[in-house]
N, C-alpha and C positions, 0 to 999 in steps of 0.2 A: 252819213254813214249808216249802213244797214244794221238793224237790230237782230240779234240771235233769237231764234224761235224760243229757246229755253227761257230767255228773259221775259218774253211776252207771255209765255205759258205760266210762269211764276206769278205773274200779276193777275191771272184769271182766278175767279172764285172756284171753290171745290165743285160746285154744281156745274159751272161752265166747262170745267175740265171733264167732268163725268159725261156731259152731253157730247163733247167733242170725241171722247173715247168711244161712246156708243155709236156715233155717226161713222167713225172710222171703221168700227167692226162691221157695220151694215154695208159700207162700201166695199169692204174686202170680202164679204160673204156673197155679194151679188156683182157679177160682171159678165160682159159679153165674152164669147169664146175667144175673140181676138185679144182682148185684154188679159184673159186667163193664160193664153199661150205666151204672151209677152211677160206676164208676171212669173211664169215658170222658166223664163229665160230661153225660150225656144223660138227660132225663126220659122217662117212658113216652109222654107226649104228643108230644114232639119226634120220638121214634123212630116213633111211629104216623104222624105227618105224612110222614116220609121214606118209609115203606112203603105209604102211602095206605090205611091201615086206621084203625079207631077205637081209642082208648086201651085199652078193656077187652080187645081182642084181644092186645095186648102183655102185659097183666097175666096173661091166661090162658096165653099161651105160656111166660112165665117160670116158671109153676108146673108145667108139664108135665114128665114124666119120659120121655116117648116122643113123637117127632115125626119127620116126614119130613126127610131130609137137605136137600132143597131149601128147606124152611122155615127150618131152622137156618142154612143158607148165606145166605139173603136177610137174615136177622136180623143176622148177623155183618157182612155187607157193608154194611148200612145204618149200622152203627157204625164203618165205615171199615176193617174187617179183612178177612181172607181165611181161609176155612175149609180146613184140611188134615185128612185122616183118616189116622191113623197106627196100625198094628198093632204092638204091643210084644211081643217074644219074648225069651227069655233070650239068644239069639245076637245080638240087635240089633233095631232098629226098621225097619219097612217102611212107606213112604208109599203109600197106596192111590190110584192115579191115575184109575181109571175113574169115580169120582164127579165129578171135575172135568169130564170129558167129558160126563157127564149134565147137569151144571149149565148148560152152554152151550145145551142144547136144551130144558131145562125152564123153565117160567114160574114165578117165585117166587110162593108162595102162603102165606097164613096160615090157610087154610080146611081144615086137616086135623083 
């Protein structure tokens, strides 16, 4: 008979539970575009309709490792999000703002 996760979790130490919770947050904070789209409950077809492109364009975009920021921004915005570019340094993080200025003047495109 299968055990319920709550029973297993109850047997974990407080430190083990803390580590699991931290790892869960890390996994939820970092994911590929495809997983993000799926987590948002969107199919490639629905996202393609929102962006006025064909579904294969979404599939191609999700496999890319390099793309224009305007393309990524339009993809994220179509999922209901907002794209922020952050540079991470040992002293702290810096949000890069000039990309948001460019986004207002650039037309979203998936044709890169």
